[in-house]
mmCIF file as Biopython writes it, N, C-alpha, C and O atoms, coordinates in Angstrom:
data_model
#
loop_
_atom_site.group_PDB
_atom_site.id
_atom_site.type_symbol
_atom_site.label_atom_id
_atom_site.label_alt_id
_atom_site.label_comp_id
_atom_site.label_asym_id
_atom_site.label_entity_id
_atom_site.label_seq_id
_atom_site.pdbx_PDB_ins_code
_atom_site.Cartn_x
_atom_site.Cartn_y
_atom_site.Cartn_z
_atom_site.occupancy
_atom_site.B_iso_or_equiv
_atom_site.auth_seq_id
_atom_site.auth_asym_id
_atom_site.pdbx_PDB_model_num
ATOM 1   N N  . UNK A ? 1  ? -35.470 2.090   23.481  1.0 0.0 1  A 1 
ATOM 2   C CA . UNK A ? 1  ? -35.122 3.327   22.718  1.0 0.0 1  A 1 
ATOM 3   C C  . UNK A ? 1  ? -36.295 3.807   22.003  1.0 0.0 1  A 1 
ATOM 4   O O  . UNK A ? 1  ? -37.176 3.009   21.682  1.0 0.0 1  A 1 
ATOM 5   N N  . UNK A ? 2  ? -36.379 5.065   21.723  1.0 0.0 2  A 1 
ATOM 6   C CA . UNK A ? 2  ? -37.468 5.597   20.864  1.0 0.0 2  A 1 
ATOM 7   C C  . UNK A ? 2  ? -37.228 5.186   19.461  1.0 0.0 2  A 1 
ATOM 8   O O  . UNK A ? 2  ? -36.115 4.858   19.048  1.0 0.0 2  A 1 
ATOM 9   N N  . UNK A ? 3  ? -38.334 5.214   18.720  1.0 0.0 3  A 1 
ATOM 10  C CA . UNK A ? 3  ? -38.292 4.717   17.268  1.0 0.0 3  A 1 
ATOM 11  C C  . UNK A ? 3  ? -37.241 5.511   16.406  1.0 0.0 3  A 1 
ATOM 12  O O  . UNK A ? 3  ? -36.594 4.905   15.552  1.0 0.0 3  A 1 
ATOM 13  N N  . UNK A ? 4  ? -37.070 6.803   16.608  1.0 0.0 4  A 1 
ATOM 14  C CA . UNK A ? 4  ? -36.236 7.490   15.830  1.0 0.0 4  A 1 
ATOM 15  C C  . UNK A ? 4  ? -34.757 7.024   16.027  1.0 0.0 4  A 1 
ATOM 16  O O  . UNK A ? 4  ? -33.992 6.971   15.064  1.0 0.0 4  A 1 
ATOM 17  N N  . UNK A ? 5  ? -34.372 6.690   17.285  1.0 0.0 5  A 1 
ATOM 18  C CA . UNK A ? 5  ? -33.057 6.178   17.499  1.0 0.0 5  A 1 
ATOM 19  C C  . UNK A ? 5  ? -32.873 4.804   16.946  1.0 0.0 5  A 1 
ATOM 20  O O  . UNK A ? 5  ? -31.798 4.461   16.453  1.0 0.0 5  A 1 
ATOM 21  N N  . UNK A ? 6  ? -33.893 4.026   17.021  1.0 0.0 6  A 1 
ATOM 22  C CA . UNK A ? 6  ? -33.724 2.662   16.319  1.0 0.0 6  A 1 
ATOM 23  C C  . UNK A ? 6  ? -33.655 2.795   14.880  1.0 0.0 6  A 1 
ATOM 24  O O  . UNK A ? 6  ? -32.939 1.995   14.278  1.0 0.0 6  A 1 
ATOM 25  N N  . UNK A ? 7  ? -34.280 3.670   14.241  1.0 0.0 7  A 1 
ATOM 26  C CA . UNK A ? 7  ? -34.128 3.881   12.835  1.0 0.0 7  A 1 
ATOM 27  C C  . UNK A ? 7  ? -32.689 4.379   12.510  1.0 0.0 7  A 1 
ATOM 28  O O  . UNK A ? 7  ? -32.116 3.950   11.509  1.0 0.0 7  A 1 
ATOM 29  N N  . UNK A ? 8  ? -32.144 5.207   13.276  1.0 0.0 8  A 1 
ATOM 30  C CA . UNK A ? 8  ? -30.833 5.742   13.019  1.0 0.0 8  A 1 
ATOM 31  C C  . UNK A ? 8  ? -29.766 4.602   13.256  1.0 0.0 8  A 1 
ATOM 32  O O  . UNK A ? 8  ? -28.708 4.579   12.628  1.0 0.0 8  A 1 
ATOM 33  N N  . UNK A ? 9  ? -30.091 3.710   14.150  1.0 0.0 9  A 1 
ATOM 34  C CA . UNK A ? 9  ? -29.076 2.658   14.450  1.0 0.0 9  A 1 
ATOM 35  C C  . UNK A ? 9  ? -29.082 1.528   13.318  1.0 0.0 9  A 1 
ATOM 36  O O  . UNK A ? 9  ? -28.150 0.733   13.200  1.0 0.0 9  A 1 
ATOM 37  N N  . UNK A ? 10 ? -30.088 1.525   12.585  1.0 0.0 10 A 1 
ATOM 38  C CA . UNK A ? 10 ? -30.177 0.478   11.555  1.0 0.0 10 A 1 
ATOM 39  C C  . UNK A ? 10 ? -29.132 0.757   10.428  1.0 0.0 10 A 1 
ATOM 40  O O  . UNK A ? 10 ? -28.463 -0.176  9.986   1.0 0.0 10 A 1 
ATOM 41  N N  . UNK A ? 11 ? -28.992 1.944   9.991   1.0 0.0 11 A 1 
ATOM 42  C CA . UNK A ? 11 ? -28.075 2.347   8.937   1.0 0.0 11 A 1 
ATOM 43  C C  . UNK A ? 11 ? -26.830 3.111   9.464   1.0 0.0 11 A 1 
ATOM 44  O O  . UNK A ? 11 ? -27.020 4.069   10.213  1.0 0.0 11 A 1 
ATOM 45  N N  . UNK A ? 12 ? -25.721 2.794   9.163   1.0 0.0 12 A 1 
ATOM 46  C CA . UNK A ? 12 ? -24.586 3.567   9.612   1.0 0.0 12 A 1 
ATOM 47  C C  . UNK A ? 12 ? -24.582 4.984   9.130   1.0 0.0 12 A 1 
ATOM 48  O O  . UNK A ? 12 ? -24.996 5.231   7.997   1.0 0.0 12 A 1 
ATOM 49  N N  . UNK A ? 13 ? -24.147 5.917   9.907   1.0 0.0 13 A 1 
ATOM 50  C CA . UNK A ? 13 ? -24.123 7.222   9.402   1.0 0.0 13 A 1 
ATOM 51  C C  . UNK A ? 13 ? -23.206 7.455   8.184   1.0 0.0 13 A 1 
ATOM 52  O O  . UNK A ? 13 ? -22.291 6.662   7.961   1.0 0.0 13 A 1 
ATOM 53  N N  . UNK A ? 14 ? -23.411 8.442   7.450   1.0 0.0 14 A 1 
ATOM 54  C CA . UNK A ? 14 ? -22.470 8.793   6.325   1.0 0.0 14 A 1 
ATOM 55  C C  . UNK A ? 14 ? -21.057 8.997   6.856   1.0 0.0 14 A 1 
ATOM 56  O O  . UNK A ? 14 ? -20.080 8.557   6.250   1.0 0.0 14 A 1 
ATOM 57  N N  . UNK A ? 15 ? -20.969 9.678   8.007   1.0 0.0 15 A 1 
ATOM 58  C CA . UNK A ? 15 ? -19.707 9.948   8.550   1.0 0.0 15 A 1 
ATOM 59  C C  . UNK A ? 15 ? -18.881 8.655   8.855   1.0 0.0 15 A 1 
ATOM 60  O O  . UNK A ? 15 ? -17.686 8.588   8.566   1.0 0.0 15 A 1 
ATOM 61  N N  . UNK A ? 16 ? -19.567 7.626   9.452   1.0 0.0 16 A 1 
ATOM 62  C CA . UNK A ? 16 ? -18.926 6.377   9.673   1.0 0.0 16 A 1 
ATOM 63  C C  . UNK A ? 16 ? -18.451 5.699   8.439   1.0 0.0 16 A 1 
ATOM 64  O O  . UNK A ? 16 ? -17.331 5.191   8.398   1.0 0.0 16 A 1 
ATOM 65  N N  . UNK A ? 17 ? -19.278 5.675   7.423   1.0 0.0 17 A 1 
ATOM 66  C CA . UNK A ? 17 ? -18.895 5.112   6.109   1.0 0.0 17 A 1 
ATOM 67  C C  . UNK A ? 17 ? -17.805 5.900   5.491   1.0 0.0 17 A 1 
ATOM 68  O O  . UNK A ? 17 ? -16.897 5.304   4.912   1.0 0.0 17 A 1 
ATOM 69  N N  . UNK A ? 18 ? -17.820 7.171   5.564   1.0 0.0 18 A 1 
ATOM 70  C CA . UNK A ? 18 ? -16.695 8.008   5.059   1.0 0.0 18 A 1 
ATOM 71  C C  . UNK A ? 18 ? -15.448 7.745   5.701   1.0 0.0 18 A 1 
ATOM 72  O O  . UNK A ? 18 ? -14.423 7.532   5.053   1.0 0.0 18 A 1 
ATOM 73  N N  . UNK A ? 19 ? -15.494 7.752   7.014   1.0 0.0 19 A 1 
ATOM 74  C CA . UNK A ? 19 ? -14.319 7.528   7.892   1.0 0.0 19 A 1 
ATOM 75  C C  . UNK A ? 19 ? -13.800 6.121   7.571   1.0 0.0 19 A 1 
ATOM 76  O O  . UNK A ? 19 ? -12.593 5.996   7.363   1.0 0.0 19 A 1 
ATOM 77  N N  . UNK A ? 20 ? -14.545 5.132   7.516   1.0 0.0 20 A 1 
ATOM 78  C CA . UNK A ? 20 ? -14.048 3.787   7.194   1.0 0.0 20 A 1 
ATOM 79  C C  . UNK A ? 20 ? -13.395 3.708   5.807   1.0 0.0 20 A 1 
ATOM 80  O O  . UNK A ? 20 ? -12.378 3.035   5.635   1.0 0.0 20 A 1 
ATOM 81  N N  . UNK A ? 21 ? -13.992 4.411   4.802   1.0 0.0 21 A 1 
ATOM 82  C CA . UNK A ? 21 ? -13.410 4.375   3.495   1.0 0.0 21 A 1 
ATOM 83  C C  . UNK A ? 21 ? -12.088 5.156   3.444   1.0 0.0 21 A 1 
ATOM 84  O O  . UNK A ? 21 ? -11.179 4.774   2.707   1.0 0.0 21 A 1 
ATOM 85  N N  . UNK A ? 22 ? -11.974 6.225   4.205   1.0 0.0 22 A 1 
ATOM 86  C CA . UNK A ? 22 ? -10.752 6.953   4.248   1.0 0.0 22 A 1 
ATOM 87  C C  . UNK A ? 22 ? -9.570  6.021   4.982   1.0 0.0 22 A 1 
ATOM 88  O O  . UNK A ? 22 ? -8.430  5.931   4.526   1.0 0.0 22 A 1 
ATOM 89  N N  . UNK A ? 23 ? -9.963  5.438   6.022   1.0 0.0 23 A 1 
ATOM 90  C CA . UNK A ? 23 ? -9.028  4.575   6.738   1.0 0.0 23 A 1 
ATOM 91  C C  . UNK A ? 23 ? -8.637  3.343   5.822   1.0 0.0 23 A 1 
ATOM 92  O O  . UNK A ? 23 ? -7.478  2.929   5.790   1.0 0.0 23 A 1 
ATOM 93  N N  . UNK A ? 24 ? -9.623  2.796   5.104   1.0 0.0 24 A 1 
ATOM 94  C CA . UNK A ? 24 ? -9.281  1.605   4.118   1.0 0.0 24 A 1 
ATOM 95  C C  . UNK A ? 24 ? -8.358  2.165   3.010   1.0 0.0 24 A 1 
ATOM 96  O O  . UNK A ? 24 ? -7.401  1.494   2.625   1.0 0.0 24 A 1 
ATOM 97  N N  . UNK A ? 25 ? -8.628  3.378   2.493   1.0 0.0 25 A 1 
ATOM 98  C CA . UNK A ? 25 ? -7.695  3.885   1.434   1.0 0.0 25 A 1 
ATOM 99  C C  . UNK A ? 25 ? -6.331  4.115   1.962   1.0 0.0 25 A 1 
ATOM 100 O O  . UNK A ? 25 ? -5.363  3.840   1.254   1.0 0.0 25 A 1 
ATOM 101 N N  . UNK A ? 26 ? -6.166  4.650   3.277   1.0 0.0 26 A 1 
ATOM 102 C CA . UNK A ? 26 ? -4.893  4.869   3.900   1.0 0.0 26 A 1 
ATOM 103 C C  . UNK A ? 26 ? -4.117  3.600   3.956   1.0 0.0 26 A 1 
ATOM 104 O O  . UNK A ? 26 ? -2.929  3.572   3.635   1.0 0.0 26 A 1 
ATOM 105 N N  . UNK A ? 27 ? -4.824  2.462   4.393   1.0 0.0 27 A 1 
ATOM 106 C CA . UNK A ? 27 ? -4.189  1.208   4.546   1.0 0.0 27 A 1 
ATOM 107 C C  . UNK A ? 27 ? -3.720  0.757   3.177   1.0 0.0 27 A 1 
ATOM 108 O O  . UNK A ? 27 ? -2.584  0.296   3.066   1.0 0.0 27 A 1 
ATOM 109 N N  . UNK A ? 28 ? -4.532  0.862   2.114   1.0 0.0 28 A 1 
ATOM 110 C CA . UNK A ? 28 ? -4.099  0.490   0.844   1.0 0.0 28 A 1 
ATOM 111 C C  . UNK A ? 28 ? -2.865  1.274   0.358   1.0 0.0 28 A 1 
ATOM 112 O O  . UNK A ? 28 ? -1.909  0.698   -0.163  1.0 0.0 28 A 1 
ATOM 113 N N  . UNK A ? 29 ? -2.917  2.624   0.546   1.0 0.0 29 A 1 
ATOM 114 C CA . UNK A ? 29 ? -1.843  3.470   0.139   1.0 0.0 29 A 1 
ATOM 115 C C  . UNK A ? 29 ? -0.513  3.091   0.851   1.0 0.0 29 A 1 
ATOM 116 O O  . UNK A ? 29 ? 0.551   3.025   0.235   1.0 0.0 29 A 1 
ATOM 117 N N  . UNK A ? 30 ? -0.638  2.832   2.257   1.0 0.0 30 A 1 
ATOM 118 C CA . UNK A ? 30 ? 0.476   2.385   3.067   1.0 0.0 30 A 1 
ATOM 119 C C  . UNK A ? 30 ? 1.037   1.026   2.531   1.0 0.0 30 A 1 
ATOM 120 O O  . UNK A ? 30 ? 2.248   0.824   2.441   1.0 0.0 30 A 1 
ATOM 121 N N  . UNK A ? 31 ? 0.155   0.169   2.205   1.0 0.0 31 A 1 
ATOM 122 C CA . UNK A ? 31 ? 0.808   -1.118  1.733   1.0 0.0 31 A 1 
ATOM 123 C C  . UNK A ? 31 ? 1.426   -1.008  0.506   1.0 0.0 31 A 1 
ATOM 124 O O  . UNK A ? 31 ? 2.468   -1.627  0.292   1.0 0.0 31 A 1 
ATOM 125 N N  . UNK A ? 32 ? 0.836   -0.183  -0.467  1.0 0.0 32 A 1 
ATOM 126 C CA . UNK A ? 32 ? 1.495   0.075   -1.834  1.0 0.0 32 A 1 
ATOM 127 C C  . UNK A ? 32 ? 2.811   0.705   -1.706  1.0 0.0 32 A 1 
ATOM 128 O O  . UNK A ? 32 ? 3.767   0.305   -2.371  1.0 0.0 32 A 1 
ATOM 129 N N  . UNK A ? 33 ? 2.906   1.788   -0.779  1.0 0.0 33 A 1 
ATOM 130 C CA . UNK A ? 33 ? 4.177   2.432   -0.619  1.0 0.0 33 A 1 
ATOM 131 C C  . UNK A ? 33 ? 5.260   1.516   -0.072  1.0 0.0 33 A 1 
ATOM 132 O O  . UNK A ? 33 ? 6.422   1.544   -0.477  1.0 0.0 33 A 1 
ATOM 133 N N  . UNK A ? 34 ? 4.808   0.711   0.863   1.0 0.0 34 A 1 
ATOM 134 C CA . UNK A ? 34 ? 5.715   -0.352  1.564   1.0 0.0 34 A 1 
ATOM 135 C C  . UNK A ? 34 ? 6.280   -1.292  0.431   1.0 0.0 34 A 1 
ATOM 136 O O  . UNK A ? 34 ? 7.482   -1.534  0.329   1.0 0.0 34 A 1 
ATOM 137 N N  . UNK A ? 35 ? 5.380   -1.768  -0.357  1.0 0.0 35 A 1 
ATOM 138 C CA . UNK A ? 35 ? 5.691   -2.698  -1.440  1.0 0.0 35 A 1 
ATOM 139 C C  . UNK A ? 35 ? 6.637   -2.055  -2.463  1.0 0.0 35 A 1 
ATOM 140 O O  . UNK A ? 35 ? 7.573   -2.704  -2.931  1.0 0.0 35 A 1 
ATOM 141 N N  . UNK A ? 36 ? 6.405   -0.815  -2.803  1.0 0.0 36 A 1 
ATOM 142 C CA . UNK A ? 36 ? 7.154   -0.033  -3.824  1.0 0.0 36 A 1 
ATOM 143 C C  . UNK A ? 36 ? 8.654   0.126   -3.194  1.0 0.0 36 A 1 
ATOM 144 O O  . UNK A ? 36 ? 9.671   -0.059  -3.862  1.0 0.0 36 A 1 
ATOM 145 N N  . UNK A ? 37 ? 8.650   0.443   -2.013  1.0 0.0 37 A 1 
ATOM 146 C CA . UNK A ? 37 ? 10.023  0.610   -1.284  1.0 0.0 37 A 1 
ATOM 147 C C  . UNK A ? 37 ? 10.754  -0.702  -1.229  1.0 0.0 37 A 1 
ATOM 148 O O  . UNK A ? 37 ? 11.978  -0.731  -1.357  1.0 0.0 37 A 1 
ATOM 149 N N  . UNK A ? 38 ? 10.043  -1.785  -1.043  1.0 0.0 38 A 1 
ATOM 150 C CA . UNK A ? 38 ? 10.691  -3.079  -0.987  1.0 0.0 38 A 1 
ATOM 151 C C  . UNK A ? 38 ? 11.228  -3.536  -2.294  1.0 0.0 38 A 1 
ATOM 152 O O  . UNK A ? 38 ? 12.302  -4.130  -2.379  1.0 0.0 38 A 1 
ATOM 153 N N  . UNK A ? 39 ? 10.409  -3.231  -3.398  1.0 0.0 39 A 1 
ATOM 154 C CA . UNK A ? 39 ? 10.835  -3.526  -4.764  1.0 0.0 39 A 1 
ATOM 155 C C  . UNK A ? 39 ? 12.037  -2.611  -5.090  1.0 0.0 39 A 1 
ATOM 156 O O  . UNK A ? 39 ? 12.980  -3.115  -5.700  1.0 0.0 39 A 1 
ATOM 157 N N  . UNK A ? 40 ? 12.081  -1.367  -4.752  1.0 0.0 40 A 1 
ATOM 158 C CA . UNK A ? 40 ? 13.181  -0.420  -5.036  1.0 0.0 40 A 1 
ATOM 159 C C  . UNK A ? 40 ? 14.423  -0.925  -4.346  1.0 0.0 40 A 1 
ATOM 160 O O  . UNK A ? 40 ? 15.499  -0.885  -4.941  1.0 0.0 40 A 1 
ATOM 161 N N  . UNK A ? 41 ? 14.331  -1.383  -3.159  1.0 0.0 41 A 1 
ATOM 162 C CA . UNK A ? 41 ? 15.467  -1.948  -2.402  1.0 0.0 41 A 1 
ATOM 163 C C  . UNK A ? 41 ? 16.046  -3.121  -3.129  1.0 0.0 41 A 1 
ATOM 164 O O  . UNK A ? 41 ? 17.250  -3.223  -3.367  1.0 0.0 41 A 1 
ATOM 165 N N  . UNK A ? 42 ? 15.046  -4.099  -3.510  1.0 0.0 42 A 1 
ATOM 166 C CA . UNK A ? 42 ? 15.622  -5.377  -4.210  1.0 0.0 42 A 1 
ATOM 167 C C  . UNK A ? 42 ? 16.258  -4.885  -5.465  1.0 0.0 42 A 1 
ATOM 168 O O  . UNK A ? 42 ? 17.370  -5.342  -5.731  1.0 0.0 42 A 1 
ATOM 169 N N  . UNK A ? 43 ? 15.724  -4.033  -6.262  1.0 0.0 43 A 1 
ATOM 170 C CA . UNK A ? 43 ? 16.343  -3.484  -7.495  1.0 0.0 43 A 1 
ATOM 171 C C  . UNK A ? 43 ? 17.781  -2.867  -7.321  1.0 0.0 43 A 1 
ATOM 172 O O  . UNK A ? 43 ? 18.744  -3.140  -8.037  1.0 0.0 43 A 1 
ATOM 173 N N  . UNK A ? 44 ? 17.777  -2.012  -6.280  1.0 0.0 44 A 1 
ATOM 174 C CA . UNK A ? 44 ? 19.067  -1.430  -5.949  1.0 0.0 44 A 1 
ATOM 175 C C  . UNK A ? 44 ? 20.069  -2.453  -5.560  1.0 0.0 44 A 1 
ATOM 176 O O  . UNK A ? 44 ? 21.227  -2.298  -5.949  1.0 0.0 44 A 1 
ATOM 177 N N  . UNK A ? 45 ? 19.729  -3.558  -4.781  1.0 0.0 45 A 1 
ATOM 178 C CA . UNK A ? 45 ? 20.654  -4.639  -4.471  1.0 0.0 45 A 1 
ATOM 179 C C  . UNK A ? 45 ? 21.064  -5.378  -5.663  1.0 0.0 45 A 1 
ATOM 180 O O  . UNK A ? 45 ? 22.233  -5.726  -5.828  1.0 0.0 45 A 1 
ATOM 181 N N  . UNK A ? 46 ? 20.051  -5.647  -6.567  1.0 0.0 46 A 1 
ATOM 182 C CA . UNK A ? 46 ? 20.396  -6.331  -7.883  1.0 0.0 46 A 1 
ATOM 183 C C  . UNK A ? 46 ? 21.327  -5.452  -8.755  1.0 0.0 46 A 1 
ATOM 184 O O  . UNK A ? 46 ? 22.293  -5.956  -9.326  1.0 0.0 46 A 1 
ATOM 185 N N  . UNK A ? 47 ? 21.056  -4.242  -8.847  1.0 0.0 47 A 1 
ATOM 186 C CA . UNK A ? 47 ? 21.905  -3.349  -9.660  1.0 0.0 47 A 1 
ATOM 187 C C  . UNK A ? 47 ? 23.301  -3.317  -9.063  1.0 0.0 47 A 1 
ATOM 188 O O  . UNK A ? 47 ? 24.290  -3.339  -9.796  1.0 0.0 47 A 1 
ATOM 189 N N  . UNK A ? 48 ? 23.386  -3.269  -7.800  1.0 0.0 48 A 1 
ATOM 190 C CA . UNK A ? 48 ? 24.740  -3.153  -7.121  1.0 0.0 48 A 1 
ATOM 191 C C  . UNK A ? 48 ? 25.462  -4.498  -7.329  1.0 0.0 48 A 1 
ATOM 192 O O  . UNK A ? 48 ? 26.655  -4.487  -7.632  1.0 0.0 48 A 1 
ATOM 193 N N  . UNK A ? 49 ? 24.808  -5.626  -7.182  1.0 0.0 49 A 1 
ATOM 194 C CA . UNK A ? 49 ? 25.470  -6.938  -7.417  1.0 0.0 49 A 1 
ATOM 195 C C  . UNK A ? 49 ? 25.854  -7.065  -8.919  1.0 0.0 49 A 1 
ATOM 196 O O  . UNK A ? 49 ? 26.906  -7.609  -9.254  1.0 0.0 49 A 1 
ATOM 197 N N  . UNK A ? 50 ? 25.022  -6.577  -9.763  1.0 0.0 50 A 1 
ATOM 198 C CA . UNK A ? 50 ? 25.283  -6.705  -11.220 1.0 0.0 50 A 1 
ATOM 199 C C  . UNK A ? 50 ? 26.530  -5.796  -11.572 1.0 0.0 50 A 1 
ATOM 200 O O  . UNK A ? 50 ? 27.410  -6.165  -12.350 1.0 0.0 50 A 1 
ATOM 201 N N  . UNK A ? 51 ? 26.523  -4.624  -10.955 1.0 0.0 51 A 1 
ATOM 202 C CA . UNK A ? 51 ? 27.680  -3.689  -11.186 1.0 0.0 51 A 1 
ATOM 203 C C  . UNK A ? 51 ? 28.994  -4.306  -10.731 1.0 0.0 51 A 1 
ATOM 204 O O  . UNK A ? 51 ? 30.027  -4.117  -11.374 1.0 0.0 51 A 1 
ATOM 205 N N  . UNK A ? 52 ? 28.958  -5.043  -9.624  1.0 0.0 52 A 1 
ATOM 206 C CA . UNK A ? 52 ? 30.182  -5.580  -9.023  1.0 0.0 52 A 1 
ATOM 207 C C  . UNK A ? 52 ? 30.614  -6.752  -9.925  1.0 0.0 52 A 1 
ATOM 208 O O  . UNK A ? 52 ? 31.794  -7.087  -10.021 1.0 0.0 52 A 1 
ATOM 209 N N  . UNK A ? 53 ? 29.605  -7.363  -10.583 1.0 0.0 53 A 1 
ATOM 210 C CA . UNK A ? 53 ? 30.005  -8.493  -11.487 1.0 0.0 53 A 1 
ATOM 211 C C  . UNK A ? 53 ? 30.164  -8.117  -12.936 1.0 0.0 53 A 1 
ATOM 212 O O  . UNK A ? 53 ? 30.320  -8.967  -13.813 1.0 0.0 53 A 1 
ATOM 213 N N  . UNK A ? 54 ? 30.122  -6.844  -13.161 1.0 0.0 54 A 1 
ATOM 214 C CA . UNK A ? 54 ? 30.062  -6.338  -14.532 1.0 0.0 54 A 1 
ATOM 215 C C  . UNK A ? 54 ? 31.390  -6.721  -15.352 1.0 0.0 54 A 1 
ATOM 216 O O  . UNK A ? 54 ? 31.347  -7.011  -16.547 1.0 0.0 54 A 1 
ATOM 217 N N  . UNK A ? 55 ? 32.432  -6.699  -14.686 1.0 0.0 55 A 1 
ATOM 218 C CA . UNK A ? 55 ? 33.787  -6.987  -15.351 1.0 0.0 55 A 1 
ATOM 219 C C  . UNK A ? 55 ? 33.747  -8.499  -15.785 1.0 0.0 55 A 1 
ATOM 220 O O  . UNK A ? 55 ? 34.265  -8.835  -16.850 1.0 0.0 55 A 1 
ATOM 221 N N  . UNK A ? 56 ? 33.154  -9.378  -14.991 1.0 0.0 56 A 1 
ATOM 222 C CA . UNK A ? 56 ? 33.388  -10.816 -15.273 1.0 0.0 56 A 1 
ATOM 223 C C  . UNK A ? 56 ? 32.253  -11.380 -16.097 1.0 0.0 56 A 1 
ATOM 224 O O  . UNK A ? 56 ? 32.473  -12.381 -16.779 1.0 0.0 56 A 1 
ATOM 225 N N  . UNK A ? 57 ? 31.043  -10.812 -16.088 1.0 0.0 57 A 1 
ATOM 226 C CA . UNK A ? 57 ? 29.882  -11.342 -16.794 1.0 0.0 57 A 1 
ATOM 227 C C  . UNK A ? 57 ? 29.354  -10.559 -17.880 1.0 0.0 57 A 1 
ATOM 228 O O  . UNK A ? 57 ? 28.499  -11.058 -18.611 1.0 0.0 57 A 1 
ATOM 229 N N  . UNK A ? 58 ? 29.801  -9.296  -18.080 1.0 0.0 58 A 1 
ATOM 230 C CA . UNK A ? 58 ? 29.196  -8.477  -19.097 1.0 0.0 58 A 1 
ATOM 231 C C  . UNK A ? 58 ? 27.988  -7.749  -18.543 1.0 0.0 58 A 1 
ATOM 232 O O  . UNK A ? 58 ? 27.661  -7.865  -17.362 1.0 0.0 58 A 1 
ATOM 233 N N  . UNK A ? 59 ? 27.336  -7.005  -19.403 1.0 0.0 59 A 1 
ATOM 234 C CA . UNK A ? 59 ? 26.153  -6.193  -18.963 1.0 0.0 59 A 1 
ATOM 235 C C  . UNK A ? 59 ? 24.914  -6.935  -19.281 1.0 0.0 59 A 1 
ATOM 236 O O  . UNK A ? 59 ? 24.766  -7.617  -20.295 1.0 0.0 59 A 1 
ATOM 237 N N  . UNK A ? 60 ? 24.027  -6.756  -18.342 1.0 0.0 60 A 1 
ATOM 238 C CA . UNK A ? 60 ? 22.627  -7.392  -18.380 1.0 0.0 60 A 1 
ATOM 239 C C  . UNK A ? 60 ? 21.736  -6.313  -19.037 1.0 0.0 60 A 1 
ATOM 240 O O  . UNK A ? 60 ? 21.785  -5.143  -18.658 1.0 0.0 60 A 1 
ATOM 241 N N  . UNK A ? 61 ? 20.946  -6.718  -19.997 1.0 0.0 61 A 1 
ATOM 242 C CA . UNK A ? 61 ? 20.019  -5.765  -20.716 1.0 0.0 61 A 1 
ATOM 243 C C  . UNK A ? 61 ? 18.650  -5.760  -20.139 1.0 0.0 61 A 1 
ATOM 244 O O  . UNK A ? 61 ? 17.778  -5.044  -20.631 1.0 0.0 61 A 1 
ATOM 245 N N  . UNK A ? 62 ? 18.403  -6.604  -19.018 1.0 0.0 62 A 1 
ATOM 246 C CA . UNK A ? 62 ? 16.976  -6.699  -18.519 1.0 0.0 62 A 1 
ATOM 247 C C  . UNK A ? 62 ? 16.844  -5.791  -17.375 1.0 0.0 62 A 1 
ATOM 248 O O  . UNK A ? 62 ? 15.767  -5.688  -16.789 1.0 0.0 62 A 1 
#
């Protein structure tokens, strides 16, 4: 390969770095949304079970 191509191959292009950063951020956002949905689901289940037990155990303040 000519020297100019070898120099370009040494350092990744800014486009490659930018694309990898965007993909990495998308993965982080996806995982965060997935975790938030899972927590909301657990809270909804907990609230529903607390409401069904409300008459026998009283209200929970937590």
